[in-house]
VOGU-3710 file (C-alpha; in Angstrom, 3 decimals, decimal comma):
1> mqpltpddpe> 115,904/16,505/23,951  113,826/18,903/21,857  114,626/21,103/18,849  115,305/24,793/19,272  112,405/27,215/19,074  112,387/30,433/17,016  112,917/32,415/20,245  116,100/30,593/21,213  119,467/32,224/20,430  121,748/30,671/17,849
11> tvgghrlqar> 124,930/31,059/19,905  125,911/31,682/23,524  129,462/32,784/24,271  130,716/31,432/20,950  129,006/28,039/21,463  126,529/27,179/18,678  123,278/25,804/20,109  121,878/22,559/18,661  118,845/21,562/20,752  117,065/22,015/24,076
21> lgaggmgvvy> 117,934/19,621/26,889  115,573/21,060/29,488  114,135/24,183/31,039  113,252/25,355/34,527  112,404/28,409/36,544  115,996/29,657/36,557  116,924/29,170/32,926  117,212/26,900/29,895  119,757/24,160/29,237  120,865/23,662/25,629
31> lgrtpggrlv> 122,950/21,140/23,801  125,706/23,096/22,072  128,984/22,748/20,228  132,224/24,503/20,990  134,062/26,233/18,129  136,143/23,063/17,939  133,078/20,830/17,557  132,812/19,370/21,077  129,282/18,712/22,382  128,551/20,637/25,575
41> avklvrehfg> 125,632/21,554/27,823  124,991/25,310/27,905  122,996/26,894/30,735  121,459/30,295/29,957  120,034/32,183/32,923  116,663/33,867/32,591  117,130/37,539/31,820  115,409/39,000/34,892  117,786/37,115/37,206  120,747/38,571/35,377
51> adthyrarfr> 119,446/42,039/36,256  119,631/41,233/39,986  123,038/42,355/41,290  122,820/40,077/44,363  121,990/37,095/42,206  124,788/37,882/39,780  127,333/38,126/42,615  126,231/34,793/43,988  126,314/33,180/40,564  129,876/34,417/40,185
61> revaaartvt> 130,889/32,836/43,508  129,232/29,532/42,665  130,890/29,301/39,281  134,282/29,951/40,893  133,642/27,215/43,455  132,392/24,751/40,846  135,538/25,271/38,733  137,561/23,735/41,566  135,649/20,434/41,301  137,748/18,529/38,790
71> gtftapvlda> 137,210/14,888/39,736  137,028/12,074/37,193  133,436/11,242/38,078  131,862/14,709/37,920  130,830/16,983/35,051  133,321/19,887/35,020  132,566/23,544/34,285  134,232/24,257/30,922  133,357/27,902/30,415  131,215/30,637/31,985
81> dpdatvpwlv> 130,540/34,353/31,904  128,859/35,597/35,091  129,247/39,195/33,854  127,453/38,759/30,517  124,202/40,647/29,955  122,510/37,262/30,475  124,859/35,052/32,580  125,684/31,594/31,237  127,880/28,601/31,872  129,018/25,571/29,913
91> meylpglslr> 129,573/22,056/31,192  130,475/18,721/29,701  127,645/16,971/27,888  127,109/13,414/29,113  124,871/11,212/26,962  123,948/7,876/28,453  121,455/6,298/30,847  120,704/7,621/34,295  121,024/5,125/37,129  117,275/5,448/37,646
101> eavdtfgalp> 116,577/4,436/34,053  119,136/1,641/34,239  117,737/0,044/37,396  114,082/0,558/36,457  114,696/-1,090/33,088  117,335/-3,746/33,749  117,022/-4,360/37,491  119,506/-4,222/40,364  123,232/-4,106/39,695  125,358/-7,172/40,513
111> pralrllaaa> 127,755/-6,900/43,513  130,892/-6,320/41,406  129,357/-3,415/39,478  127,825/-2,045/42,655  131,189/-1,868/44,442  132,748/-0,048/41,498  129,852/2,409/41,365  130,123/3,024/45,118  133,825/3,844/44,833  133,258/6,197/41,875
121> laealagihr> 130,476/8,115/43,633  132,422/8,326/46,892  135,370/9,765/44,969  133,083/12,289/43,247  131,610/13,423/46,581  135,021/13,651/48,203  136,110/16,071/45,482  132,948/18,149/45,812  133,334/18,356/49,587  137,017/19,317/49,361
131> aglahrdlkp> 135,915/22,324/47,292  133,651/23,464/50,121  130,488/22,441/48,293  127,673/19,985/48,917  125,494/18,455/46,201  122,256/18,218/48,253  120,257/16,281/45,664  122,152/13,054/45,121  119,695/10,576/43,627  119,612/7,929/40,854
141> gnimltasgp> 118,379/10,486/38,322  121,511/12,595/38,885  123,951/9,749/38,247  124,745/9,153/34,580  126,136/5,866/33,295  128,100/6,954/30,236  130,538/5,558/27,740  133,351/6,978/29,888  132,053/5,673/33,212  129,641/6,901/35,891
151> rlidfgiarp> 129,298/10,655/36,417  127,602/12,683/39,137  125,680/15,566/37,548  123,203/18,354/38,318  124,899/20,719/40,676  121,799/22,890/40,555  121,784/22,717/44,354  125,507/22,312/44,838  126,608/25,614/46,323  129,168/26,927/48,831
161> ldateitlpg> 128,118/25,824/52,302  127,821/29,422/53,552  125,583/30,549/50,711  122,359/32,414/51,449  119,317/30,169/51,130  116,289/31,363/49,154  113,403/29,026/48,376  111,051/28,468/45,461  107,303/27,964/46,034  106,114/24,381/45,772
171> tflgtpgfms> 109,446/22,567/45,859  111,575/20,756/48,395  115,341/20,677/48,295  116,137/17,100/47,471  114,034/14,069/46,576  111,978/12,412/49,357  113,327/8,868/49,060  116,938/10,004/48,787  117,227/13,087/50,993  118,758/13,047/54,471
181> peqasgglag> 116,846/13,196/57,780  118,064/16,748/58,341  116,630/17,789/54,956  113,384/15,911/55,587  113,050/17,783/58,889  113,242/21,162/57,139  116,948/21,790/57,621  119,810/22,220/55,171  122,126/19,295/54,587  125,865/19,497/54,051
191> pagdvfslga> 128,446/16,834/53,156  127,052/14,388/55,742  123,674/14,679/54,025  125,287/13,731/50,714  126,728/10,616/52,373  123,258/9,630/53,629  121,868/10,093/50,113  124,715/7,992/48,734  123,731/5,163/51,081  120,136/5,368/49,831
201> vlayaatgrp> 121,318/5,366/46,194  123,489/2,292/46,742  120,640/0,474/48,495  118,400/1,287/45,527  120,989/0,077/43,024  121,525/-3,139/45,027  117,860/-4,061/45,467  116,002/-2,284/42,684  113,780/-0,348/45,114  114,193/2,833/47,196
211> pfdavdraat> 115,090/1,939/50,810  112,521/4,365/52,286  109,666/3,646/49,900  106,207/4,021/51,479  102,580/4,459/50,481  102,939/8,167/49,737  105,496/10,958/49,823  104,628/12,106/53,314  105,042/8,598/54,682  108,345/8,315/52,839
221> lervrlarad> 109,537/11,532/54,492  108,534/10,089/57,854  110,684/7,011/57,284  113,596/9,168/56,156  113,351/11,327/59,294  113,570/8,193/61,422  116,256/6,629/59,167  114,164/3,460/58,917  115,744/1,946/55,819  114,807/-1,398/54,293
231> ldgiedrrlr> 118,114/-3,078/53,457  116,730/-6,561/52,852  118,134/-7,920/49,630  121,664/-6,532/49,965  123,471/-9,864/50,044  127,034/-8,533/50,143  127,615/-8,216/53,914  130,494/-5,773/53,577  128,493/-3,515/51,292  125,443/-3,794/53,555
241> alvaaclrre> 127,540/-2,630/56,524  128,856/0,314/54,502  125,344/1,337/53,419  124,074/1,044/56,998  126,881/3,353/58,167  125,893/5,940/55,553  122,259/5,762/56,655  122,819/6,594/60,312  120,292/9,170/61,486  122,894/11,294/63,290
251> perrpsaaal> 124,980/13,218/60,702  128,130/13,188/62,851  128,100/9,375/63,003  128,231/8,910/59,232  131,636/8,355/57,620  132,991/11,041/55,332  133,057/10,411/51,583  136,846/10,041/51,707  136,560/7,524/54,569  134,149/5,490/52,442
261> lhrlgepads> 136,821/5,236/49,773  139,236/3,788/52,320  136,657/1,276/53,485  135,894/0,150/49,947  139,590/-0,464/49,279  141,351/-0,619/45,922  138,840/-1,133/43,035  139,136/-4,558/41,446  138,509/-3,169/37,962  138,162/0,067/36,013
271> vygtgwlpap> 134,819/1,807/35,514  135,987/3,525/32,333  133,694/2,549/29,487  130,732/0,204/29,950  132,505/-3,144/30,340  131,980/-3,131/34,109  128,203/-3,214/33,653  125,928/-6,149/32,709  125,919/-6,683/28,942  122,287/-5,629/28,229
281> laeaidrrva> 122,757/-2,381/30,153  126,102/-1,662/28,488  124,545/-2,171/25,050  121,675/0,199/25,876  124,153/2,906/26,898  126,115/2,439/23,686  122,906/2,743/21,633  121,881/5,909/23,416  125,274/7,505/22,877  125,073/6,662/19,201
291> rsqpeprgat> 121,626/8,284/18,958  122,538/11,400/20,946  122,938/13,716/17,965  120,441/16,650/17,997  117,572/17,284/15,618  117,985/20,336/13,353  116,350/23,662/14,284  112,623/23,626/13,581  112,229/19,834/13,538  109,467/18,130/15,505
301> pvaaslreap> 110,325/17,130/19,082  112,240/13,940/19,488  110,098/11,169/20,969  111,704/9,980/24,179  111,457/6,279/24,893  113,027/4,789/27,989  115,521/2,662/26,167  116,252/4,747/23,100  115,654/8,478/23,629  118,778/10,596/24,066
311> hgettadpda> 119,344/11,714/27,617  122,181/13,956/28,564  121,132/16,128/31,471  118,589/16,227/34,247  115,319/18,042/33,548  112,661/19,233/35,978  112,529/16,809/38,872  109,243/14,833/38,874  109,993/13,639/42,410  110,179/17,064/44,060
321> vtadapdapa> 107,771/17,472/46,981  105,109/20,071/46,257  102,289/21,672/48,168  99,817/19,070/46,962  101,799/16,138/48,387  99,507/13,467/49,918  98,792/13,480/53,594  100,739/11,219/55,911  99,310/9,105/58,727  99,170/10,657/62,177
331> ttpsrppdrr> 102,106/10,090/64,476  102,506/9,784/68,201  103,712/12,799/70,224  107,162/11,284/70,604  107,662/11,151/66,855  107,895/13,855/64,174  104,977/16,309/63,712  101,719/15,205/62,081  102,179/15,403/58,309  98,578/16,630/57,911
341> kllfavaaaa> 99,605/19,801/59,715  102,803/20,293/57,782  103,007/23,022/55,142  105,660/23,213/52,508  106,565/26,871/52,020  108,462/28,412/49,167  110,132/31,448/47,548  112,306/31,930/44,437  115,719/30,305/44,353  118,480/32,856/44,163
351> avpvaagaav> 121,097/30,867/42,371  121,201/29,269/38,983  122,328/25,652/38,873  126,097/25,366/38,725  125,739/22,453/36,337  123,585/21,511/33,427  120,168/20,380/34,527  116,846/21,846/35,496  116,626/24,515/38,132  116,025/23,221/41,614
361> aladqllpee> 115,470/25,126/44,784  115,856/25,044/48,483  112,888/24,250/50,699  111,483/25,496/53,904  108,942/23,875/56,193  106,457/25,878/58,229  104,374/24,411/61,033  100,854/25,645/61,748  100,563/28,551/64,157  99,590/26,330/67,066
371> erppprpsdq> 102,694/24,144/66,579  105,268/26,861/66,065  107,800/27,205/68,871  107,822/30,437/70,859  110,341/33,016/69,583  113,916/32,668/70,711  114,869/34,919/73,596  117,617/37,500/73,286  121,182/36,343/73,567  121,247/38,371/76,746
381> aspsrsatar> 118,641/36,140/78,406  119,274/35,595/82,067  119,559/32,173/83,736  116,458/30,287/84,809  113,904/32,038/87,020  114,437/29,336/89,583  117,873/30,728/90,351  117,864/32,859/93,464  121,072/34,674/92,580  123,213/35,298/89,541
391> plvatrrwrt> 125,629/32,352/89,205  129,367/32,801/89,363  131,317/33,222/86,136  134,324/31,166/85,058  137,455/32,885/83,742  139,492/31,884/80,725  143,032/30,721/81,450  144,255/30,115/77,908  143,083/29,784/74,302  144,947/27,912/71,567
401> kvlddtsypd> 144,096/27,638/67,866  144,610/24,149/66,485  142,356/23,793/63,409  141,033/25,973/60,596  138,438/28,708/61,003  135,403/26,517/60,265  136,115/23,589/62,590  134,998/22,573/66,054  137,677/20,464/67,734  136,540/17,292/69,449
411> lypagdvvla> 138,505/16,696/72,646  140,010/13,421/73,856  141,592/13,048/77,307  144,876/11,269/78,038  145,924/12,233/81,567  147,023/15,875/81,592  147,215/15,860/77,803  144,213/16,718/75,659  143,934/15,653/72,021  142,087/17,936/69,589
421> ansgqsdvha> 140,809/16,542/66,302  137,928/17,045/63,899  136,136/14,593/61,626  136,545/16,904/58,636  140,335/17,342/58,909  143,393/15,160/59,169  145,492/17,009/61,761  145,602/15,807/65,360  147,052/18,148/68,000  148,175/17,283/71,534
431> ldartgrilw> 148,056/20,103/74,095  149,305/20,472/77,632  146,043/20,872/79,540  147,695/23,157/82,110  149,159/25,724/79,715  147,577/25,169/76,283  151,009/24,642/74,723  150,958/22,381/71,666  153,115/19,375/72,516  152,996/17,744/69,092
441> hraattsgpa> 150,771/17,266/66,087  150,451/14,678/63,344  148,940/14,898/59,881  147,182/11,549/59,729  146,397/10,447/56,181  142,965/9,099/57,032  140,066/11,403/56,312  138,154/12,116/59,464  140,564/10,997/62,226  137,980/11,868/64,855
451> dhiatgpdav> 135,994/8,863/63,657  138,902/6,529/64,376  140,896/8,075/67,205  141,099/6,395/70,609  142,950/7,278/73,794  144,102/5,300/76,805  145,494/6,557/80,127  148,684/7,832/78,448  148,406/6,673/74,837  146,815/7,809/71,592
461> ylfdardgds> 145,886/5,414/68,772  145,714/6,681/65,173  145,062/4,907/61,894  146,988/5,988/58,812  145,979/4,805/55,343  147,958/4,410/52,120  151,204/3,939/53,944  151,853/0,594/52,369  151,817/-0,924/48,946  148,070/-0,454/48,365
471> tedfvlraih> 144,981/1,165/49,804  144,215/-2,188/51,465  147,137/-1,590/53,858  146,520/0,490/56,959  148,949/1,365/59,705  147,859/1,656/63,308  150,193/3,700/65,484  150,276/3,779/69,265  151,671/7,154/70,335  152,842/8,341/73,729
481> aasgavrwts> 150,387/11,071/74,646  152,856/13,529/76,193  155,840/13,210/73,848  154,287/12,139/70,550  156,787/9,286/70,285  155,560/6,195/68,424  155,472/3,213/70,775  154,584/0,615/68,185  153,021/0,213/64,767  150,884/-2,550/63,363
491> rvpffpwgta> 150,001/-3,030/59,708  146,446/-4,255/59,329  144,400/-5,166/56,232  141,254/-3,423/57,410  139,848/-0,033/58,214  137,918/0,456/61,479  134,234/1,135/61,832  134,885/2,017/65,450  137,724/2,020/67,983  137,826/2,027/71,784
501> atasvlcvav> 140,685/1,614/74,256  141,065/0,319/77,769  144,246/0,257/79,851  145,174/-3,160/78,441  143,801/-3,409/74,886  142,736/-1,434/71,857  139,463/-2,776/70,410  138,715/-2,306/66,732  135,361/-3,019/65,063  135,660/-4,410/61,537
511> ydevraldak> 132,371/-5,234/59,783  130,985/-8,265/61,638  133,807/-8,811/64,115  135,752/-7,046/66,835  139,531/-7,447/67,191  141,727/-6,501/70,115  145,424/-5,558/70,101  147,651/-5,485/73,158  148,112/-1,902/74,350  151,796/-2,508/75,174
521> dgrprwtara> 153,107/-3,936/71,919  150,253/-4,121/69,395  150,168/-7,908/69,213  146,771/-9,514/68,456  144,980/-10,528/71,645  141,619/-11,868/70,512  138,893/-11,792/67,839  135,148/-12,013/68,509  132,180/-12,332/66,178  130,006/-9,275/66,799
531> tgmsltarag> 128,489/-6,618/64,555  130,285/-3,420/65,444  128,994/-0,357/63,621  130,173/1,544/66,693  132,244/0,570/69,700  132,528/1,717/73,317  134,824/0,381/76,036  135,130/1,099/79,736  135,949/-0,741/82,967  136,905/-3,997/81,226
541> lavasgervm> 133,785/-4,083/79,037  133,634/-3,478/75,280  130,191/-2,910/73,773  129,698/-3,366/70,028  126,525/-1,818/68,587  125,266/-3,143/65,270  122,070/-3,803/63,410  119,376/-4,150/66,102  121,740/-5,695/68,620  124,291/-4,747/71,272
551> tgldadngri> 127,011/-7,193/72,261  128,929/-6,989/75,540  132,472/-8,393/75,331  135,085/-9,016/77,997  137,806/-6,568/76,983  140,593/-8,813/78,315  139,763/-12,040/76,474  136,987/-11,268/73,965  134,445/-13,599/75,571  130,866/-12,621/74,760
561> rwtyempesp> 129,235/-11,768/78,070  125,794/-10,958/76,700  123,749/-9,795/73,735  120,785/-7,445/73,820  118,404/-7,393/70,859  116,386/-4,304/69,988  113,464/-3,599/67,624  115,458/-0,751/66,037  119,183/-0,283/65,492  121,099/1,361/68,371
571> lstlvsdgmv> 122,768/4,734/67,907  125,025/6,298/70,537  126,092/3,864/73,275  127,309/4,963/76,719  128,878/2,934/79,539  128,784/4,422/83,040  127,926/3,533/86,639  127,644/-0,177/85,882  125,064/0,451/83,150  124,973/0,569/79,355
581> ftsdtlgtly> 122,720/3,147/77,697  121,730/3,354/74,058  119,127/5,180/71,966  117,406/3,924/68,840  116,194/5,767/65,755  112,702/6,251/67,203  113,896/8,110/70,294  113,708/5,296/72,855  116,464/5,239/75,477  117,367/1,771/76,761
591> avhaddgkaa> 119,290/0,978/79,971  120,794/-2,483/80,544  123,057/-3,830/83,262  126,706/-3,895/82,180  127,481/-7,202/83,917  124,777/-9,385/82,330  123,020/-7,282/79,653  119,607/-7,617/81,293  117,131/-4,829/80,690  116,809/-2,333/83,521
601> wkrtfdyrss> 114,436/0,309/82,099  113,570/2,294/78,999  111,997/5,649/78,203  110,701/7,130/74,967  111,315/10,734/73,923  110,827/12,905/70,878  112,912/11,254/68,161  115,054/14,419/67,913  116,221/14,045/71,509  119,704/12,722/72,244
611> arhagsgmvy> 121,446/11,035/75,158  125,181/11,593/74,659  126,564/11,747/78,167  126,262/9,739/81,366  128,106/9,971/84,677  127,798/10,839/88,357  124,989/8,273/88,667  122,876/9,885/85,939  122,181/9,750/82,213  121,320/13,062/80,523
621> vsepdgrira> 118,874/13,697/77,679  118,795/16,872/75,544  115,326/17,588/74,172  114,466/19,783/71,144  112,749/22,422/73,315  116,060/23,126/75,090  115,274/21,118/78,210  117,955/18,934/79,779  116,643/15,974/81,768  118,642/13,849/84,208
631> fqartgkqaw> 117,600/10,285/85,016  118,989/8,042/87,719  121,222/5,498/86,021  119,953/2,450/87,926  116,218/3,117/88,055  115,397/5,539/85,226  113,619/7,832/87,661  113,820/11,486/86,638  116,016/13,428/89,028  115,589/16,891/87,527
641> arrpgrdeas> 114,874/18,906/84,375  116,236/22,326/83,433  116,257/24,771/80,524  119,602/26,479/81,050  119,337/30,213/80,564  115,679/30,205/79,606  112,449/30,808/81,441  109,921/27,999/81,532  107,869/29,438/78,638  110,691/29,763/76,171
651> ygesqtlgvs> 111,967/27,515/73,419  115,393/26,768/72,061  118,224/24,326/71,751  120,690/23,172/74,379  123,265/20,430/74,173  125,258/18,512/76,719  129,011/18,899/76,217  130,493/16,576/78,828  130,331/15,458/82,429  132,786/14,865/85,255
661> dgtlwvqgpg> 132,121/13,906/88,835  129,501/16,331/90,101  129,319/18,689/87,092  127,495/18,562/83,750  128,485/21,113/81,092  125,744/22,350/78,810  125,734/24,876/76,004  122,590/26,969/76,253  121,343/30,177/74,627  123,574/33,040/73,636
671> qtvyaldttd> 126,464/30,594/73,188  126,802/30,427/76,954  128,213/27,403/78,774  126,406/26,375/81,950  127,959/24,150/84,610  125,109/22,285/86,292  125,171/20,373/89,550  124,480/16,756/88,607  122,417/16,144/91,744  119,728/18,781/91,191
681> grtlwtygal> 120,521/20,658/87,965  121,157/24,036/89,590  123,621/26,334/87,822  127,042/26,377/89,510  128,707/28,832/87,126  128,554/30,120/83,564  130,942/31,108/80,824  129,924/33,424/77,983  131,689/31,662/75,136  132,527/33,937/72,209
691> atigsatghg> 131,803/31,201/69,713  129,598/28,177/69,319  130,887/24,897/70,687  130,844/21,878/68,438  128,728/18,800/69,010  131,314/16,122/69,600  131,409/12,891/67,636  132,582/9,382/68,437  134,373/9,196/71,792  135,286/12,872/71,753
701> agalaaaglv> 133,732/15,545/73,944  132,801/19,176/73,510  134,087/19,792/77,055  136,186/17,837/79,539  138,034/18,320/82,826  141,821/18,070/83,026  144,516/19,499/85,310  141,912/21,305/87,411  140,530/23,174/84,385  137,541/22,785/82,080
711> llgtegghve> 138,509/22,584/78,416  136,179/23,512/75,547  136,438/22,925/71,800  135,042/26,102/70,233  134,293/27,481/66,773  137,210/28,682/64,713  139,354/25,661/65,601  140,158/26,784/69,172  140,605/24,973/72,448  139,823/27,136/75,498
721> alsppgptkg> 140,594/26,403/79,150  138,377/27,753/81,923  139,099/28,174/85,581  135,830/27,536/87,456  135,017/29,880/90,326  135,092/26,915/92,744  136,913/23,573/93,010  136,485/21,284/90,017  135,748/17,698/90,900  136,100/14,594/88,807
731> dargta> 138,450/12,697/86,633  139,806/13,899/83,317  137,509/11,942/81,040  134,790/14,520/80,604  132,476/12,068/78,836  131,304/8,545/79,302
//
């Protein structure tokens, strides 16, 4: 905090200014008082931004969005005038210690305080995400420990998810040790990125050190991209499992903020005040609050000591990555680009922070000319040059809207019924695959049902939370797929990390064990000790994937058939053709035999590649240049490689959507779906989808076969059914 200068105004919007809290490229943050005497933080935009009509319109939208965030653990917008000659806004002033100061000075938090902090931050993020916002710079410096509890501050980069991005030279959006892999790779993070950052914050608070700390900033970014977190020192096993789930490299595999609240359960104590913190830390917060009164205008600057200087809002971020960041060590071709060749490019941020704090900006990464991908072809690009004739085109049979306009339904097969759900919503819809008619729908109370939904041959399993006497009670319902009738319910004192069903049992992963319930009546069948951060089941085998290990379990009795240890933690796990496939965070694809867990083969790809589907004797890998590769399941020998819809010199993204016997569905350029022959990769037919298809999560698929049709989950919350130009082979599972 510093005294006002002669050039500072005396009042803004009726709020009398007392001192400066910080300044940045977008404006100045002041400590002020309302007419009634309440201390507030006042953000005054720099005058030249106020003259920009586009900026002013965006500022108006952001203020409106921020007003909807009213959670207990955030700093609310109290007043604003986007139409003033110089726009301004007012937020609650929060004196206290930042989490960074607290941990650096007093050390790691004890488990009890850490659990309470985790619940408070998860609740704050859930409220931000419900408003359609993302914070995008969650770090210890933006978490205040105050006399009224923890608060998440500095929404300088919290903006509506569809906002236009403009960058500021020399800065990165986010802080290297606490940003998400998608941010560290030059992309823009949304709510899933906030969850990753939350995991890093909790690891820091639990151990006293950043989980991705390295010799320099570039090396730290490299570790973040690969999600190689150091979690040693987190002694609470339940909390360690929760942090590990947040720090998954794939955004779609992270739990939502609301799901984290369910997993944490009912808080054992209140975080109001400072009594939940260790005594020395609580006393330091109380002292800082007592000394938070401003100096009078014209006084000398207040000396800021770590323990005693007033601190209310975030100032310019000393951790932001700038153009003079140190070089990183060279990497192998299968890993992210060489940091020595990476440039950090910038331009001015268009929006003022929507909370008190220093201005922050979005970032953009530019590769050197020789590393830049070729330009994207037109959306009208023709199929591969290798095709001798234009492929046939599928026709749409029906289209049904099931979710809101921003969602991509994930599809789950149950005979001739298809379930549509999305990890960001709570509604689950069942459709007749032949006609598209909605048979039934349920509003599950869990956030992100797609993370916890499972289907059997004719059954659907859904978890509902808060149906009992406390948030520790969860209700599992087995539902008849065609009618929606509840077959049985089972109250359980846990929330699943993963679910998977066979014809006889429903398997549920809970922290460091897997439990199975009888599919007929819900009675407990068996419990096995196995780390199950994710779970897959097929053909009598359940595979639990945890920290650097896969465990194969007999689905009928829970007997451990085998374990397979890995140097890195497994990500997506597939079971097909008598094999189990999994990828790790470094891009290595492992294949083991399903019967005994013995290694069969492995291949290493660019870490951004993904293997999400297997079937018809193959496993399929999507690479960042748009190439789809098929490998023989048993031997790992490459069978074929194709860039659907692109010539061999072009660049772009493709993703596998699903597979049935003889056909692999791929979304290529121009939002076109390509049906490829699994034996040689040739295009069988295409469908010019009008909207992008979502990348499925969990056991869901972006496309599947049912009732002789191919079903797609498309943008805008739709399910579309296609009639292929020839016979459609395969079962109705659509994914392995």
